[in-house]
Structures are given as C-alpha cells and as structure tokens.
C-alpha positions, 0 to 999 in steps of 0.5 A: 732335620739338617739339609746336606747338599752335595755338589757333584754326583760322582763316587765321593758325592754318592757315597756322601749322600748315602752316609748322610742319609743313613745319619738323618740328613735331608740330602740333595745332589746337584751336578752341573754335568750329567750324572752317570747312570750307574750312580742315578740308579743308586740314588733312585733306589735309595730315594735321594733327590738329585738334579743334573746339568744344572744348579737350582739356587733355591734347592742349594742355598737352603743347605745347613752344610755343603759337600763339594766334589774336589774337582769343582774349583772355588771360582765357580759361581755357585760355590761363590754364592754358597760362601757369600751365604756363609754355608759351611763347605766341606770335603768328603773326607771331612764329612765322613771322618765324623762318623768313624772312630777308625785310625786314619793313615792319610797320604798326600803329595804331588807324586807317589801318593797312589803308590804309597797309599796302595803299598801302605794298604797292602802292608796293613791288610795282612794283620789288620781290618783296613779300608783303602779310600779317598782318591782311590777305590770306593768312596770313604763315606760309603765304606764307613757305611757299609764296611765300617773298617778299624783302619783306613788308608786314605789318599788325599788330594790338595783339593780335598784338604782345602775343605777340611775343618777338623780332619785329623789323621793319626798318621799323616804322610807327605811324599813330596811337594812340586808345583802342580795344579797351580791353576787352582791356587792363583798360580801361587806355589805357596798357596799350594804348599799351604794346602798340602800341609793342612794334613798336619793342621789338627794333629796333636802330639799323639799323632805322627807325621812321616815326610820326605826330608830330602825335599827342600820345599818341605824342609823349608816350610817345617823350619818356619812353621810349627808341627805338633805331631811326632816327626818321622822323616825318610831320607836317601841321603842323611841319617835320621834318628827316628824314621827311615834312611839308607845304609849299605844298600838297606832301608833302616827304619827306626821308631823309639829304638825298635828297628827293621832292615830291608835290602833295597834290591829285594823291593818289588818296585824299581826306581829311587822314588819307589825306594821313598814310597816303600820307606813311607808306607813301611814306616806307617806299618812299623808304627802300627806294629805290623810284623817285621816279616810281614812288611818284608814279604809285602814289599817283595810281592807288591805289584804296583799301580795301574798306569804307573810305570806299568809294563804292558808288553814286549813286542820285538824286544821293545818294552811298552810302558804305561805311565799315564798317571804322570800328569805333571812334570815331576812324575815324568821326571821319575819315569825318565830317571828310571829308564835304562834303555833308549826311549821313545817318549810319548808326551803331552795333553793339557798343560797346567803351566808346566816348566819342562827344564828339569827334564832336559838332561834326561831327554838329552841322555835317554830319549831318541824320539818324541811323539806329541799327543795333545790338542796344542803341542806348541810348547813341547815342540819349542822345548824339545824340538832341537833335542831329538832327531825325530819329533812328531805330533798326533791327536790319536793314541792308536796313531802315536803307538803305531808311529812308536812301533816304527821308530823303536828298535830292539832293546828300546823302550816306548814310554807313555809318560804325558807330564800333562792332564789328559782332558784335552783328548781323553776322559781322564788318565785312566782312559788315556792309559787303557787306550794306550794298552789297547793300542799296544795289544793291537800292534 
C-alpha cells in the first residue's frame, strides 16, 4: 500500500485525503498549525490519521508521495527534508487530475482569475455537467470523489503550478502577469513568470492556450519560448485572426471561422479588465461548443465575485465598494481605474514588496482621501502623503469605515482596495471584506 502524506489540513488537504483513501492509499495528514474542527470531524469520521501543531519526521519521511498545501513555502524545514529524501511533492491539482478523465479548463494569472473562473463556470453550467474548483469552491479532489463531473473549471495559483508534474488542461487561460508573491520566488520576477507558464508545459497541439495579447510580459515570454498548444489571444487593441478582439464596441470571438459577437455595453460587469475576463471565459465557452445565445445571456446576467469591486450599500448618496480581494497593486490599479467619482480609498496590509508608482496618476486624479489600514503604514504615508489633503492611519476596520463616512460627501465612493495581503490584521481577504461590509451596515 502506497503511503500518501499531506502537509496542511485545510480544504485541499482534506479533499486529497478522502480521494487518496478511496483509491487505496495509506493516508496521513500533518499540519503545523491547528486543523479546524469541521475538518477534524471529517478526518475522524473517515478514520484518517492526522496530527496538528507539529510535524513528526518519522511519520512524514516514510511517504511515497507528499501533497503539499499551496500555502506552505519551499523554505520550510520539513519541505526541505522531504526534498532531500527524494520523495516527490505534488499539489492537489496534480494528484487529483490522475483520477479523472474530465475535460479541464485551468485559469491562472496575477489578477482576474477568480472572476474569469466564476464566469467560465457560469457560461458552461447552462449546457454541461461542470464543477468549479482549485482556489475556489470545494476541493477538486473531493469533487472527483463525490461528484465526478465531465468538465472542471479550475482556478490555479502559481503555488499550485509549482508542484505539478503531468497536469495537462485541455484549455489553459492566462489572464495577465504582474509582480506578485515575489517573496515566494526569491524576489525574482522571472521565477514567478516561469511558474505561471507551467500551465501550458504539458499541453499538446490538441489543446488550447487563451491569453492576454496586450500583456507585454506574456508576449515577450511567448516570443522566446515554444508553446505546443493552439494559441487563442484576446486583445483590446489589436485585431486577431483566431481569438477575441474589439471592433465597433463589440467583442468578436473567432475560432476556425466560427464567430460570435457581443456588444460591450451589455456586459454585466464594468471596467476594461472585465471586458478581458469576459473575452477569456467566452472563448473557452465557444471552444466547448456552448450555444451563442447562452453565452450572450450568461454574460448579461453574471453577478460578479464577492470581495471583487462588490457594491455593498449606498448611504447618503455615497457608494461603499468592497474590493478586499485586491491583494496586489495591479488589482487596485483596475479598481481605481474604474472609479467614476471622487474616492475615499482604504488601503494597506501586509506589503509584498509593492511598487505603488503605477497608481500615482489615478490617486492624483480620483482620490480625495486615503485611510491606511495596516500594522505598518510607513511606506503608504511616504508614497501618498503629499498627494492628498487627508491621509489617516488606523488598525481597526470599524474605525476606518467611520472615518470614511465622515470624510465622504454626496456623490463620492468609499473604496476598500488594499493592494496588500491581509494577514497583518485579518485572517484572510474574505475576513477583511466581511468586516468592511459589517461595518458599513452598522453605520
């Protein structure tokens, strides 16, 4: 019996444990932190052995294969020891994909991947039996075990791609690449870029690669590297033969002379970045033979993703917007770009080596006040202190929202778009976004 050791007892870890056990593996879960009670109950009920608050070497280094949770960096001592022993380390998507014959649509990118994945799922589920997994929804492994869909839309992070060996999606989508998570890549942008492009590594000429042709980082990489799959670019600026482009305020998607058109003004989501997300998701749907009418209707009624430019409430003619999912500068760039009114901006958190310069034009043009919400706001004060009349620091979401309420006037926006990770003051970006929404509702 092969021994499967899983590092990390969260959603992907427990899902992998259940799938592994059902396929005859001897399974053990080890988590250096505390495993949540809901997950412990599942493990106990399924008679899967586990430990938390420690890693016991003797129970881990006898593994045939290790599935590592994407949140655990390579520099952790236990991970180094596993590699030194020559034990293969895989991610959940690698392990799980071996147990399904489903058609996989995998989506990665620094920004837009959750919206694009949710939108692709929304387009496909009208006509196909499809699951949504990866960084989103229930674990991929668990869905293969319990629901066994014919198609999966997977939101895939660079951390998950770091530990793939044979993972091969039928359709790979790359939304964009901007510097992010560089702390995990020795602060080398090229390492992070290489990680993202692993999504196409095992693809063949029978597979498809949908990507942003306006992104200089992607374009440069494609020029100097070989990709075997069929390329389907999308662009706001140039005309493409196969793929998606804009003409006369319409999205035009062409695959082998088969065309679909869609007026931009009918899209449910605002902003240039969402036009691109819609192009990417619709190209995948068009490839999988979803009816044109279904694609058009689905794009018109898609409601968007929680914590991503989510309109919370309008109070005294001030719109409160939750964009807590903006954990990097580029995401906040899109948020500020789409603001049509003077904006009170709540920003800050755990900085991942951010360069704020690309935000300067928007801050000068649109932002009337800045509220810094982080343990250490020195870098924000230094960057933006001279650009706005009002810049205030706080470490409590409820206080940040009360200050915003005082500073904002009728017709303004209050935007939470942190440009940083949330771990200094919050459990995660969802917790941060929910606290924002709760505080707004209590005004």
